N, C-alpha and C positions, 0 to 999 in steps of 0.2 A: 413460786421464782429463787427465792432466795436458794436452796437447794441445790437448783438448776446450773446460777452461775459460780456456787460453789463445786460443783462437779462437773462444770467449763474448766472456773481455774487449778484444778486437782491435774485433769489431764493435760494441760498448757506444761501443768509442772511438773508431773510425772516425762513427755514431750523433750523440754527441754537438758534436761539430766541426761535424758539418752541417747538426746543427737550432740550432747557436752563430752560425756565418756565413750560415746561410741565408737572413739578412734581406736581401732585393733591393730592389731601390729604388720597384720598380714592388707590392712588394707594402707595403712602408712609405706610398707617396703611398697604395692604398686606403685605411692606416690613419687617415693622417689624416686625408683624404678621410670617414670614418665616425665618427670624431670630430668634426667640425665640426658634419658633422649631426647629428652628436646633440646638440650642446649648446645648451642653448635660450636663450644668447644669440645668437650665430654661424650659425646651421642654416635661418633665413632668407638668409642674404649669399651674394654669387653671390660663391663663390674659387675664385680657380686653383690646385692643389696641384701643385709641379712636383719629384721631389725625386732628385734625381743627385748621388753617392757621397757617402748617405746625407746630402743638407743639401736641407731643404726651401724651394721657395722660390715663398712666399704674391704670386697677384697678384691684379687686378681692384676691386670694388669698393661701400664698404662706405657707414652715411647715417652712425654715429659715431663718434668716435672707442675711447669704451669696444665697443665693436666690435670696429674693429683689434684693439686690443694688447690682447681675449680673444682673438682669432684666433689669434693667434702664440702667447699662451699654451699655452693649447691642442695647437697643431703642434706646440710647446718638448718639452710635455710625451706626446706619444708616444714609446710603447716603438721604436727602433731610428735616431730621427734626432740626427742630431750635432749639429742648427746649423738657424739657420732664419734664412732673407733677408727679410725685408717687402719685398714692393713695395707696399700696398698702398695705393688713396688711398678718398680720403675723398670721397664722393660734392656736388658741389658741388647746389646744389636752383634751382633753375628761372627763380628768382628776386633782388633783393636781399636785402637786410635791414630791417628796418622803416623806422630812422631814412636809406639810400638813399630808401627809399620816400615816408618824405614829403618830402624832399624835397623828389625830384622835381614830386610834386603840389603842394607852393607855390612851385617855379614856376613852372608850369607857370597856378596859379589867378595867378598875380602879368603872367603873359605875358598872360592871355581877358580880369584888372582894371583893364588897359590899350586895348585898342584901346572895350570901353565907353564 
């Protein structure tokens, strides 16, 4: 009886250690990706996740600073992640800012006005 109880306790101890240490980088990466996809703010963003030694590296491009900050926050909160490296960039729009566009148009109008 004592031998069986001791054997059972050993099996339980090994099981607990295996479960506690069982979070692989691939498993953590899957959790981070799942959490990012499920998040209402981040879900449509194109963010790549790479995990090495439980450190998540996020890369890709997002539309706003708010989405970038939220992605980092979601990754940090994911079970198993010990740190996050943020390589996310904010996507440049395909057109200039309003003031730059306005100056460009004013310059064009001034040049065209001189020709007439």
